[in-house]
Each structure stands twice: as C-alpha cells, then as structure tokens.
N, C-alpha and C positions, 0 to 999 in steps of 0.2 A: 337733659337729665329728668327722670321721672321718679315720683315718689314710690316707695315700696308698696306692693299690694299686701293684703292680709295674708295671702298664702306665702309670699316671700318673707314676711316678717315672722310668720309662724316657723318657717324653715330656719330663720335666724336663731330662734329659741334653741334649736338643736345644734347649731353649728358655730355660733359666735365664741371665740376664745375668751375665757374668763380669767381674771387675775389669779383666782384660787382654783387650781386644778386638782389638788390633792385633799382628801379628807384627813381628819386627825389621825386615823389609823394608817394612813399612808397609801390607801387605795384611791383610784381615780373617782372623783365625784361625778355624778351625772349632770351634765350641763343643763338639761331641761329642768331638773329638779331645782338647781341653784337659781336658774332664771325665774322660775315661778315664785321663788322666795324674794327675789330682788329684780323686778322688771327694769329698774333704772340701769342696772349693770348691763342688761341687754342693749339698751339704748346707747350707753356709753361705748359699747362695742361696735356700734355703727360709725363711730368717728374714725376715719382712716387718714394717716399722714399724707398719702399721695393725693387723696381727694381734697384735703385742706390746702395743700400746696397748689393744686390745679385751680382752686377758686381764687387764691391770691394771684396766680399767674394770669387768670382771666381779667382781673381788675387792672393789672399793669399794662394791658394793651392800650389804655386810655392815658398813659403818661401820669403826670402828677395830679390830675383831676381837680385842678384849681377851680374854685367856685367862680361862677359868672362867665364860664367859657363853654364852647361847644363840646369839648372833651368831657367836662363835668356832666353836661346833660346827656351825652351818649353813655357815659358810665351809669347814670341813673336809669336809663332805659334798659341797659344790659342787666342791672340788678333786678329790676322789675320782671324782666323776662325769665330770669333764673328762678325767682320766687314763684312765679306762675307755673313753671315747669315742675315744681315740687308738689303741686296739687292745690295751691290756695286759689279759691274761686274769686276772692276779693282782695286785691292789692290796692292799698290806699296811698294817696299823695296829699301832702299839705303844702299849700302855696303861701308864701310870705314875701315881703319886700325887703331888700337889703340895699340901702342907699347911705353909705358911710359919709360922715361929715369930716371936716378937717379935725385933727386931734386938738384937744383943748390944752391950754397951758397948764403946767403943773401947779397945784395949790400949795406945794411944799415950800418951805423957806428957801431962799437962795443958798445953793451949795449943799442942801440937805440930801442925803441918800440913805438907802437901806443899809443896815448894819451888814458888813460883808459876810459874817458868819451865820446870818439868819437865812434859812432856806425859805423859798416861796411856799406858803401854806403852813409854815410852822417848822419846828425842828431846828437843828443846827448843822451847818456844813462841817464836814470833817475830811481830812486827807487831801490828796492831790486833786487839782481841778484842771479842766481843759476848756478852751474857748468854745462857746456855742453861739448860734445865730441862725438866721434864715438866709440861704443863698438866693440872691437876686441877679446873679451874673450868668447870662446864658452861656458865655464862653467857658465857664467852668464845667459845663456838661460836654464831655469829649465825644459823646456819641452823636453824630449829626442827625440821625433819625429821631432821637429824643429831643434834640434842640428844636427841630422842625415841629414835632408833635406838641411841644409845650410853649411855642412862641406866642400864641394868641393871648392877649392881655385880658384881665378880668374887667368887666363892665358892671356898674350898678344896675339894680332892677329886680325883676321877679326871680325868686328862687323856689325850688321844690325839694322835698325829702319824702322818703317812701317807707311804708311799714306794712306788715301783715300781722294777723292776730289768730292765735289758737284759742278757740272759744271754750271756756270751761263748761263742764257738764252740770255741775251742781251750784257753782258760784260764778256764773258768767259776769257778774257785776263787780268782780274784784280781779286785779291783774298785777303781774310782775312785768317790768319792762327790761328787756335785754337789748343793749344798744352798742353802737360804734359810729364813728364818723367816716363817711366815704370820700370826703374831699382831702386834698393835700396840696403841697407846694414845695418849691425848692429845686425844680428843674430835673427831678429824677422820675421814678415810677410810683413813689409813695407806697412801696411794697410793705414796709413795716408800719409807717405812719400815714394812713391807718388801714392799709390793705389787710394786715394781719388781724386786726380787730373786726373789720367788716366781714372777712371770711369766717370768723368764729360765729358771728350772728347768723350769717347765711347757712352755715352748716347745722347749727342748732335748729333753725327754722325748718330745714329739710327733714331732720329727724322727727321733730314734733308734728310735722305735717302728715305723717303716715296715718291712715285711718285706723290702724291697729293701736295707736297711742291715744289714750284718754287722759285728760287732766281735769281735776275738780275745779280749779281756778283758771282764769284766762292768762295767756302769756302773749305779750306784744314784742315783736322783733323790729326794731327801728334802726334805720340808717340815716343819721343826721347829716346835714349839709352845713357849710359855713363854720365849722369848728375852728379852723385856722384863723378866722377873722375876729374871734372873741366869743365862741360858743353861741353864735347868733341863731343857728337852727334850733338848738335845744331851748334857747330862751324864747324863741317864737312859739315853740310847741307849748311851753308852760303858759305863755300869755294867752294863747288861743284856746287851750283845752283844759286848763286846771279847773275852771268853773263848771265844766261839763261832767265831772267825775260822778259816776254812780247813777246818772239819770237815764231812766228807761225811755227809749224813743223809737217808735211811738209808744205811748203808755199802753201797757198790756201786751206788748209784742214780745217781751223777753229779750229784747235787743238793747245793748248798752254800748253806744258809740264810743264812750270813754269810760271804761270800768274804773272803779276806785283804785288808785295807785297803792300797792302794798310795798313796793320796793323797786329801785332802779339799779341795774348792774351794767356799768359802762366798761368797754374794752378798748384800750388805746395804747398802741405800741407793745407788741406781745412777744417779740422774737429775740432781742439782743441783750443778753446779760453776761458780758465778758469781763466785768470787774472794773475797779477803779482805774482811772488814767495813771500811767507811769509818770515819773518826775518830768519826763520830756514831753508829756501831753499825749503820747500814743496809748493805744488800748490793745490788749491781747487779741489776736485774730481768732482765738478759739473760745467757744462758750465755756465758762468756768464750771468745774464739777459741782460747785455749791450753788449754781443758778437756782432761782426760785421765782414763783409767781407772787408778785406783790399785790395784796388786797388792801386798799386804803379807804378809810372813812375820814370825815372831818370832825375832829373833836369839838370844834366851836359851833357846829351847826345846831339848829333848833331840834332837829330829829336825830341827834348824835347817838342817843341811847339805842334806838331801833337800828340805826346804821351799824353800830358796833355788833349787835346781835346778828345782823345779816352778814357782816364780814366773817364772824366766827362760824356761821352756818356754811359759808363757802370754804372756810379753812377745813372744817370737818369733812365736807364733800371731797376736797382735794386728798385728804388722808385715805378716804375710802375708795376713790375712783381714779385718781391720776396715776399714770403708769411710770413716770420718770422723775419729775421735779416736784418738790414740796412747795408749800405756800407760807407766806409771812404776812401777818396783819400789822398795819401801821395807822396812826391817827391823823395824818396830814394830807388828805385828798385835796388837790388843787388843779386848776387849769385843765379841766376836762368836762365833758358834757353832762356828767352827773351833778356838777356844782349847782346849776340853776334849780335843781330839785331838792337840794339837801336840807332846806328849812321847811319843806312841805311833807317829805316822805323819807324813809330810810334810803340812803343812796350811797353806793360804793363804786370804786373804780378798780379794775384789774389792769396791771401794767407789768412791763418787763423789769422795771426798777422803780424805786421811790421817785415820784415826779419832782418834788422840790429839791431834795438834797443830792440826788444822784443823776437823773437825766439833766436837770438844770446845771449840774456841775461838770457836764461833758462826758458822762459814762458811755454815751452812744455817739460816736463821731459822725454817724450817718444821718442824724436827726436834722431834717429840713435841708439836706444836702443832695447834690447830684448822684451820690453813691447809694441813696436809698432806692436800690433796684433789686429785683428778684435775685439776680446772680450773686449779689453780695452775701447772701445768707446760706448757711449749711443746714443739713438735716437736723443737727443738734439744735440749731436756732428754731427751725420750724417745729420741732418737737415741743419746745417750750410753749409755743402758741397752742399746739394741740392739747397740751396738758391744761392750759387755761380753759379751753373748750370743755374738756372732761370735768373740770372743777365746776364750771357754771352749770353744765347740764345736770350734774349730780345734785347740786344744791337746789336749783329751780325745780328739778323733777320731784325732789322730796317736798319742797315748800308748796308746789302747786298740786300735789297729790296725783302724780303720774301713775298710770297703770297700763297694762296691755290687754287687748281683747284677743283671745285665742280663737 
C-alpha cells in the first residue's frame, strides 16, 4: 500500500462522498466547495470499511500476538513495513526489558475483597453479569491451525514497540499521541482485542502521511506492546521519554525527538457492543441498534480537567463526522494504555463498552477467548470500529490544525 500523491488527493477533493450532499435550498452542493471549507471531512472520507477490515485481517495472520514470542515480533515487523509503505521515512522502535517477577502476596486483610457492585475504575455494576477471564487452555481453540500458531510460550527479556510521527509545520515541539496495543492472548487471533484498535491507529497514520496533509502540531501514532501483562509497554514509554518532552535535539536543529505531550487517545476493543448479558449469561449475536463509541477519562486523575475537555472534543467530532454510531462520555477510564499518562497529560480511552462496569461484567464473551477471531465479527461490528476512527481523526484533525495543500 502506498500513500496518496498530491494529485490523487486533489482528485479526492472532487470525488469523496460527503455526509451533507444537499444545500438548504435542496440543490446539490459542490463537493469541492464543501471540501475547501472543511478539509477534515475530506480526510474522514478516506476511511473505508473494507480497508479497515483488511488491516485487521492482516494482523490476525499472527494469531494472538502474545508478547515475548516470535509471532509477536513478526507482527511488529509487519506493522513497521505497513507504516513505511504509507510514506513515513522514519519508523522508530523503543526497546525495553520485561522480566516479570512472582506475584506479591496481597496486602489486604484476610478475607477482604472488592465490593461486588463496585466496577473497576469507579462506577457501580448494574444488571446481569457473565463470567470473564483469560483462556489458557489450548484445547479450547478448536482450529488446529490456530492452536499450532499460538503454541509458543512467552519468555521474559527484550521487548520492542513501534511508532511514526507526523511532524507539525508551526509547532513541531507539541504533539498528540494516538495509540493502541498490538499484543493479545487467549489462543485466538486477537482481532478485537486489540487488532481493532491497532488498525484504527494504522489507518489514521496512513491518511495523515499523505504529503497533501499539513498539521500545525505533531501527531505520533504508537503501537504499544505488553498491554496484556499490565500496560508495561506504555509504562516503559513514560519512564524512558517523559523527561525528554519539548527538548530540541540537537539544539538549533528544529527537531524534537519527544514533543511536549498535549493529549493521549487510546483505542482498545472497538467492535462488539451487543448489549448486556441475558439472565443465562448469553449475549445477543447482533450488534445492538443503540451501540455507541465509549470515550472515557478518569475523574480521579491529576489531569482530569484537561482529559474531560479532550473527551468532549472527541464527542463533538463524533457528532460532526461519524457516519453511524454516536459517542458517550464517561468518567471511569481504567486498565488501558492511557492510564500511565493520566496524571501527566490529558488522557482518554475509546472502547466498545465501558471498561469497568460493562466489559468487566461480561458484555463481550469473546474477550481473551479463542473466539476473538476475525470471522466472529460482522460488518455492523466493524462499522463501530470505523466510526471510532472517524471520531478520532475528526478530533485530532481539529486539535492539531490539519489542512490540505491543493
């Protein structure tokens, strides 16, 4: 896949289907005129359902992409190759060590446990719940090809994660981070968790890579590793790079290896919003008509005020640019790669459901299971993920000052 040329993008100004095709008088509006008024709408128009699906499908060839395995490293190489094909001259990797120790004994009093109605991250559990967990039984994967692909165990040691950066034209020293985690587990294909989020980041990186796109501020597209082991990749990034923010290197070069963080937008599990479990623990096989994109911030974070503003900026972009599903803002972000940033910078998470009280209560029966495979999901599911991509592209396009060079 190659990035669009200036000529092809200019042609897109004339041909992309816009959401509003009629003027107030009822006559057809000129697409080129509308595009010149809102270049972000043109960029959103470059998001295609089939292309988004194809990127998820490409990731599933590596099985569950468990960290510390050859399949994880092969997936990382594949992601880097795709990012280079979009036109990025510089694709960066960060190396860190992951050497887990034995779990420590709980410091809670004997017999103490979390209040059953208290959701992780805050809020209160409601309605029916189904059992959740991580599948570790290879025999529950009925596909022998996937069993063989996923059989290598994870070993401690060196890990890597990858990113590319769209350099801002007037404020290259400031950036927004758009992210997802590329690792998974459970003996499936990790199509939803988190192929769906990884594909969003890659598709947005593709669109912003076009030389016809300009942004005032920088944007970094990051694919974390080791999320499933405790957000270790994101934590390593904060530990290694927080102190580098805004420092020009070399001095006088106009280059900022780590621009100052303005916001972090994480994407994690974007496809499946089929509703609450029934009384017997089963979930509807159909995407519910009232499905939505959940935008979460953590109300107890030190940067909560800025995070809430960022969440509502995404909500506004969803109203302006998303084609099918609306967005909902909630105050209980938890267990996702934006958490290590939340006391330092406005940080939010986009999800298919509320992480604490819905995903944690069994609203997605494929979470960390052998059934998290591409074939499980329908076009209605994939459309929810595409709408999340439309939402983030619209918001970051506005915040970073995106424009088109004709």
